[in-house]
C-alpha positions as CSV (number, residue, x, y, z in Angstrom):
1,M,-43.4,-34.6,79.9
2,N,-46.4,-35.2,77.9
3,D,-46.4,-31.9,76.3
4,F,-42.6,-32.3,75.5
5,L,-43.4,-35.5,73.6
6,A,-46.2,-34.0,72.0
7,L,-44.0,-31.3,70.7
8,G,-41.1,-33.4,69.7
9,P,-41.5,-34.6,66.1
10,G,-42.6,-31.0,65.2
11,L,-39.4,-29.8,66.8
12,L,-37.1,-32.4,65.0
13,I,-38.8,-31.5,61.6
14,G,-38.1,-27.8,62.3
15,L,-34.5,-28.4,63.3
16,F,-34.0,-30.5,60.1
17,F,-35.3,-28.0,58.0
18,I,-33.1,-25.2,59.5
19,G,-30.0,-27.7,59.0
20,F,-30.9,-28.2,55.5
21,I,-31.0,-24.5,54.8
22,F,-27.7,-24.3,56.5
23,L,-26.3,-26.8,54.4
24,V,-27.5,-25.5,51.0
25,I,-26.0,-22.0,51.9
26,F,-22.9,-23.4,53.0
27,F,-22.4,-25.5,49.8
28,R,-23.7,-22.6,47.9
29,F,-21.1,-20.2,49.1
30,I,-18.2,-22.5,49.8
31,P,-17.4,-24.9,46.7
32,L,-16.3,-27.9,49.0
33,G,-15.1,-29.8,46.1
34,L,-12.8,-27.1,45.1
35,W,-11.4,-26.7,48.6
36,F,-10.9,-30.7,48.9
37,Q,-9.1,-30.5,45.4
38,A,-6.7,-27.9,46.5
39,L,-6.2,-29.5,49.9
40,M,-5.2,-32.8,48.0
41,S,-2.9,-30.8,45.7
42,G,-1.1,-29.1,48.9
43,V,-2.6,-25.7,48.6
44,R,-4.1,-24.4,51.6
45,V,-7.3,-22.2,50.9
46,S,-9.5,-21.2,53.9
47,F,-13.1,-21.4,53.9
48,L,-13.3,-17.7,54.8
49,V,-11.2,-17.0,51.5
50,L,-13.6,-19.0,49.3
51,F,-16.9,-17.4,51.0
52,G,-15.4,-13.9,50.5
53,M,-15.0,-14.4,47.0
54,R,-18.4,-15.1,46.4
55,F,-19.3,-11.7,47.8
56,R,-16.6,-10.2,45.8
57,K,-18.2,-11.7,42.4
58,V,-15.1,-13.8,41.7
59,N,-15.1,-17.3,40.4
60,P,-13.3,-19.5,42.8
61,S,-12.5,-22.1,40.2
62,A,-10.8,-19.2,37.9
63,I,-8.5,-18.6,40.8
64,V,-8.0,-21.9,42.6
65,N,-7.3,-24.0,39.6
66,P,-4.4,-21.6,38.1
67,L,-3.1,-21.7,41.7
68,I,-3.0,-25.4,41.7
69,N,-1.2,-25.3,38.5
70,A,1.3,-22.9,39.8
71,H,2.0,-24.9,42.8
72,K,2.4,-28.1,40.9
73,A,4.8,-26.4,38.6
74,G,7.0,-25.1,41.6
75,L,5.8,-21.4,41.5
76,S,5.2,-19.3,44.1
77,V,2.1,-17.5,43.5
78,S,-0.1,-15.5,46.1
79,I,-3.8,-16.1,45.7
80,N,-4.4,-12.3,46.4
81,D,-2.4,-11.3,43.4
82,L,-4.3,-13.7,41.2
83,E,-7.8,-12.4,42.9
84,A,-6.5,-8.9,41.9
85,H,-5.6,-9.5,38.5
86,Y,-9.0,-11.2,38.1
87,L,-10.9,-8.2,39.3
88,A,-8.9,-6.1,37.2
89,G,-10.3,-7.9,34.1
90,G,-7.2,-10.1,33.2
91,R,-7.0,-13.7,32.3
92,V,-5.6,-15.5,35.2
93,E,-5.2,-18.9,33.7
94,N,-3.5,-17.4,30.7
95,V,-0.9,-15.6,32.9
96,V,-0.1,-18.8,35.1
97,R,0.2,-20.9,32.0
98,A,2.8,-18.1,30.7
99,L,4.7,-18.2,34.1
100,I,5.0,-22.0,33.9
101,A,6.2,-22.1,30.2
102,A,8.5,-19.1,30.9
103,D,10.0,-20.9,33.7
104,K,10.5,-24.4,32.0
105,A,12.1,-22.5,29.2
106,G,14.3,-20.6,31.6
107,I,13.0,-17.1,30.4
108,P,12.8,-14.4,33.1
109,L,9.1,-13.6,33.7
110,S,7.6,-12.1,36.8
111,L,4.2,-12.1,37.7
112,K,4.0,-8.5,37.6
113,Q,5.2,-8.4,34.3
114,A,2.9,-11.0,32.9
115,T,-0.1,-9.3,34.3
116,A,1.1,-6.0,32.8
117,I,1.4,-7.8,29.7
118,D,-2.3,-9.4,29.8
119,L,-3.7,-6.3,30.8
120,A,-2.3,-4.5,27.7
121,G,-4.4,-6.5,25.6
122,R,-1.6,-9.0,24.6
123,D,-1.6,-12.7,24.6
124,V,1.3,-13.5,27.3
125,F,1.1,-17.1,26.7
126,E,1.5,-16.7,23.2
127,A,4.4,-14.2,23.3
128,V,6.3,-16.6,25.7
129,Q,5.6,-19.5,22.9
130,V,7.2,-17.0,20.2
131,S,10.0,-16.3,22.5
132,V,10.7,-20.1,22.6
133,N,9.7,-20.8,19.1
134,P,10.3,-18.1,16.7
135,K,7.7,-16.9,14.4
136,V,8.2,-16.4,10.6
137,I,6.3,-13.5,9.2
138,T,5.9,-13.5,5.4
139,T,5.8,-10.1,3.7
140,P,3.4,-9.3,0.8
141,K,5.4,-8.8,-2.5
142,V,7.2,-5.5,-2.5
143,A,7.4,-3.5,-5.7
144,A,10.7,-1.5,-5.9
145,M,12.6,0.0,-9.1
146,A,16.3,-0.1,-9.6
147,K,18.4,2.9,-11.0
148,D,18.3,1.1,-14.6
149,G,14.5,1.6,-14.4
150,I,13.7,-2.2,-14.1
151,Q,11.0,-3.1,-11.6
152,L,11.5,-5.9,-9.1
153,L,9.1,-7.9,-7.0
154,A,10.6,-9.1,-3.7
155,L,9.1,-11.6,-1.3
156,A,10.8,-11.9,2.1
157,R,10.3,-14.0,5.2
158,V,11.0,-12.3,8.6
159,T,11.9,-14.7,11.5
160,V,10.9,-12.7,14.7
161,R,11.0,-13.6,18.3
162,A,8.9,-11.9,21.1
163,N,10.7,-9.5,23.3
164,L,8.9,-9.8,26.6
165,N,10.5,-6.5,28.1
166,R,9.1,-4.4,25.2
167,L,5.5,-6.4,24.9
168,V,3.8,-3.3,26.8
169,G,4.1,-0.4,24.6
170,G,5.9,-2.1,21.6
171,A,4.9,-1.9,18.1
172,G,3.2,-5.0,16.4
173,E,3.8,-7.0,13.4
174,E,2.3,-4.4,10.9
175,T,5.1,-2.2,11.8
176,I,7.7,-4.9,11.4
177,L,6.4,-5.4,8.0
178,A,6.1,-1.8,7.0
179,R,9.7,-1.2,8.1
180,V,10.9,-4.4,6.3
181,G,9.1,-3.2,3.1
182,E,10.8,0.3,3.2
183,G,14.0,-1.3,3.8
184,I,13.5,-3.5,0.7
185,V,12.4,-0.6,-1.7
186,S,15.5,1.5,-0.5
187,T,17.9,-1.3,-1.0
188,I,16.6,-2.2,-4.6
189,G,16.3,1.7,-5.4
190,S,20.0,2.0,-4.4
191,A,21.3,-0.4,-6.7
192,E,22.8,0.6,-10.2
193,S,21.4,-2.3,-11.9
194,H,18.4,-4.9,-11.3
195,K,20.9,-7.5,-12.5
196,K,23.0,-7.0,-9.2
197,V,20.1,-7.6,-7.0
198,L,19.1,-10.8,-8.9
199,E,22.8,-12.0,-8.6
200,N,23.0,-11.2,-4.9
201,P,19.5,-11.5,-3.4
202,D,21.3,-11.8,0.1
203,L,22.2,-8.2,-0.4
204,I,18.7,-7.0,0.5
205,S,18.5,-8.9,3.6
206,K,21.8,-8.1,5.0
207,T,21.2,-4.4,4.5
208,V,17.6,-4.5,5.7
209,L,18.9,-6.4,8.8
210,A,21.8,-3.9,9.7
211,K,19.2,-1.2,9.9
212,G,17.8,-2.4,13.4
213,L,14.3,-2.2,12.2
214,D,12.8,-4.1,15.3
215,A,13.7,-0.8,17.5
216,G,10.6,0.2,19.5
217,T,8.7,-3.0,18.6
218,A,7.5,-6.1,20.8
219,F,10.0,-8.3,18.6
220,E,13.5,-9.2,18.1
221,I,14.2,-9.6,14.3
222,L,16.5,-12.9,13.8
223,S,17.0,-13.0,10.2
224,I,15.4,-11.8,7.1
225,D,15.4,-14.2,4.0
226,I,14.4,-13.3,0.6
227,A,12.2,-15.9,-0.5
228,D,11.7,-14.9,-3.9
229,V,12.4,-12.1,-6.5
230,D,10.6,-11.5,-9.7
231,V,11.2,-9.0,-12.7
232,G,8.4,-6.7,-13.1
233,K,7.9,-3.9,-15.7
234,N,10.5,-1.9,-17.3
235,I,9.3,1.2,-15.6
236,G,12.2,3.7,-16.7
237,A,11.1,3.0,-20.2
238,Q,7.3,3.2,-19.5
239,L,8.0,6.6,-17.8
240,Q,9.8,7.7,-20.8
241,T,7.2,6.7,-23.3
242,D,4.6,8.4,-21.1
243,Q,6.4,11.6,-21.0
244,A,7.0,11.5,-24.9
245,E,3.3,11.0,-25.3
246,A,2.7,13.9,-22.9
247,D,5.2,16.0,-24.9
248,K,3.4,15.0,-28.1
249,R,0.0,16.3,-27.0
250,I,1.4,19.4,-25.7
251,A,2.9,20.0,-28.9
252,Q,-0.5,19.1,-30.9
253,A,-2.4,21.4,-28.6
254,K,0.2,24.4,-29.2
255,A,-0.1,23.5,-32.7
256,E,-3.9,23.5,-32.8
257,E,-3.9,26.8,-30.8
258,R,-1.6,28.3,-33.6
259,R,-4.1,27.0,-36.4
260,A,-7.0,28.5,-34.4
261,L,-5.0,31.7,-34.3
262,A,-4.4,31.6,-38.0
263,V,-7.9,30.8,-38.9
264,A,-9.2,33.7,-36.8
265,M,-6.9,36.0,-38.3
266,E,-7.9,35.0,-41.6
267,Q,-11.3,35.8,-40.6
268,E,-10.5,39.1,-39.6
269,F,-8.7,39.9,-42.9
270,V,-11.8,38.7,-44.8
271,A,-14.0,40.7,-42.8
272,E,-11.7,43.8,-43.3
273,T,-11.8,43.2,-47.1
274,Q,-15.4,43.2,-47.0
275,S,-15.5,46.3,-45.1
276,Q,-13.0,48.0,-47.6
277,R,-15.1,46.7,-50.7
278,A,-18.3,48.2,-48.7
279,K,-16.4,51.5,-48.6
280,V,-15.3,51.2,-52.5
281,I,-19.0,50.6,-53.3
282,A,-20.3,53.4,-51.4
283,A,-17.6,55.8,-53.0
284,E,-18.8,54.5,-56.3
285,A,-22.3,55.3,-55.5
286,Q,-21.2,59.1,-55.2
287,I,-20.0,59.2,-58.9
288,P,-23.6,59.7,-60.4
289,L,-24.0,62.2,-57.7
290,A,-21.0,64.1,-58.7
291,I,-21.8,64.0,-62.3
292,A,-25.2,65.3,-61.8
293,D,-23.8,68.1,-59.5
294,A,-21.1,68.6,-62.4
295,F,-23.9,69.1,-65.0
296,R,-25.9,71.8,-62.8
297,S,-22.7,73.8,-62.3
298,G,-21.6,73.5,-65.8
299,N,-18.6,71.8,-65.2
300,L,-19.5,68.9,-67.4
301,G,-20.9,68.8,-71.0
302,V,-22.8,66.9,-72.9
303,M,-20.0,66.0,-75.0
304,D,-17.9,65.0,-71.9
305,F,-20.4,63.0,-70.7
306,Q,-20.8,61.0,-73.8
307,R,-17.2,60.6,-74.1
308,Y,-17.3,59.2,-70.3
309,K,-19.9,56.8,-71.1
310,N,-18.0,55.6,-74.3
311,I,-14.9,55.1,-72.2
312,Q,-17.0,53.1,-69.7
313,A,-18.6,51.0,-72.4
314,D,-14.9,50.2,-73.8
315,T,-13.6,49.2,-70.4
316,Q,-16.5,46.6,-69.8
317,M,-16.0,45.1,-73.2
318,R,-12.1,44.7,-72.5
319,T,-12.9,43.4,-68.9
320,A,-15.5,40.8,-70.5
321,I,-12.9,39.7,-73.2
322,A,-10.2,39.5,-70.6
323,G,-12.3,37.4,-68.2
324,G,-11.8,39.7,-65.4
325,G,-15.6,39.8,-64.3
326,S,-17.1,43.2,-62.9
327,G,-13.7,43.8,-61.0
328,G,-12.6,45.9,-64.0
329,G,-15.9,47.9,-64.3
330,G,-14.8,49.5,-61.1
331,G,-11.7,50.5,-62.7
332,G,-13.3,51.9,-65.7
333,K,-15.6,54.0,-63.8
334,D,-12.6,55.3,-62.0
335,Q,-11.1,56.1,-65.2
336,G,-14.2,57.7,-66.5
337,S,-14.4,59.9,-63.2
338,G,-10.7,60.9,-63.5
339,A,-11.5,61.8,-67.2
340,G,-14.4,63.7,-66.5
341,S,-12.8,65.6,-63.8
């Protein structure tokens, strides 16, 4: 008995320490405050479920709080479905908020559809908001040219509503803007005159809206309103001016080509003239040799040679008087040569 009393204080301290460790582990793995909050909200969550979430690396508050919100909103949501969506990388709170908003707005939206939209990377809660409160998308100014060559700059506002059934795999706002811009260009381009477009700008919106541009997108186009139409440049006249300038440059290039060809031909003629003149000079250089040969052969006498010299001198004098230069000298030599022969 004395030995037990002697061991009593040490045993009590050990039991207290073991109890303290157990409480620390209990409160560490089981959020008692969250469990009590769920209990007071009418949501039954067992300790084992909360304990298992810790081992599955799931934040209990990220599951229980949305579950409480869904229960208070009158929605029947399974805690296992929420936990599975959390483990898949989804945003549980955003999905539950979207379900509540859709239920209050009378929009049919199931948990499976909402989780699919969320996992696709879209904001499902924002999509529900856009379904309730349509969104207005303003296009940049679209430039288009009517058949009369006048450019028009149109600014449109597109009112869209999210289509929850096509959010997964549907095209986004960029596709809507591109299609509306294409429709505006096509409508203005088919107009006979820019004045008709200015008089009836609703012609653009009616024509574009009738094309069903929201096919395959995540939105439903409610209306297309032309906010502003401005007159731009006279593209037709500018194109004609540019074409005339281009034709002018082509004509100038061809004229320059013909001028260069004429200059080249002239240079060829000058070269040919020089060549023929060189031949004449070479032929004239043979005359003295021919005279000497005639002397040796006896075909030319002294008097004949003297007569040739007199004719040559007379020709040079007449050429000098006429101002013909040395051109006549060659002729005189030719005549003398003829006379000699």
